[in-house]
C-alpha positions, 0 to 999 in steps of 0.5 A: 500500500503506497497511497496512505499509511495503515495504522498498526500496533507494535510499531517500528516507526512513528512519523510526526509532522507538525503542520499549520496551513500545509494543504498544498504540500502535506499529501506528497509528504505523507505519500513519500513516507508511505512509499518508503515504509512499503519498500523498507518493510517496516510498520509505521504510523503517521501523526499530523499535529495540526496547529490551528490550521485554517485550510484543509490540512487536517482533512487531507491528513485524515484522508491519507490515514494519518492520526490528527492531533489538533492543537493551538500552540504556535511553538514548534517544540511544543507541537512536536512534543504533542505528537510524540506524546501519542506515538507508539513507534520504537523510533520517532521521526520528526519530518516537516510537512514540506519535506519528502522522505525517500526510501533510501533515507528511511532505510539509512535511519533504521540502519543507523539505529540498528548499528547503535545510534540513539538518534540523528538526522538526515542530509538535506536537499532542496526542491527546484525554483531557486537561484544558484546563489540561494542554493549555494548559501543554503548548502553552506548553511546546512554544511555548517549546521550539520557537519560542523555544528553536528546538529540535525536539521529541523526538517528531519530528526530521528530518535529512539522513543525511550531516549526522547522520553528520557531527555524530556523531548524538545525544550519548548522554551525555545521558539527557534533552533530547538533541533540544535538543543535536542541534538545536544541532548540526544548526543549526551545519551549515546551515538548521534548520526547524520546520515548521508542520505537526504530528505528533500525539503521545500525551498519555498522560503527561498522563493518568497524572501529575498536572499539578503533577508535569508542571509540575515536569518542564517547569521542570526541563527548561527551567532545569537545566544541561546536565550534569544531563541526564547523570544518569538520576535524577529522569528516571523519567517519561521512562524508566520511566513506566507504560503505559496499558492501553487 
């Protein structure tokens, strides 16, 4: 079955998707997961945490067999935690609603856990429609974040459920860079791996915002002190960015 994901007990994987007004991209994200679990031969569930959407996000998720958890939190860490609270899988995989999961990437995550990792992330590719400069800057930032910083990208994080529960989940005091602090907490528990295989995430923010604006956000994310992420001001691009119409 490759169109929707069946619900099972005794699950290998729980996919947790935070979603706010994601009717345009959510279906392709869930379908990519369905194809991946079909070919990897693992049991799974999809949990879509619908954060006060005003569009058809919840309906699309339900039609494709996902469990829908409705919240009004507007805090990405809290939204992901709400999904994890009802998850049953041995491995939790947090995937953004605009990010597709290829079969080889899911298999690499599972193989990493089977080889002793307690968590990690995937490399990141971007879809089409951006300039050469935007692509280079994005890849440079991803390289810094994942290979130098050693942190998972927020669009794709995997962790053993027992470890996630032990560390208390995402620190919801942070409105940004929450994946950085979760990565550090996971690494303190055991082996942390960024697999070479990639997810494919939407470059929509690169298409909507100017390159200069994105450079400022990148510099801000890399250099500011941790306490600053406890204030949502200045983070509108992460929480209230406009959606592409098609």
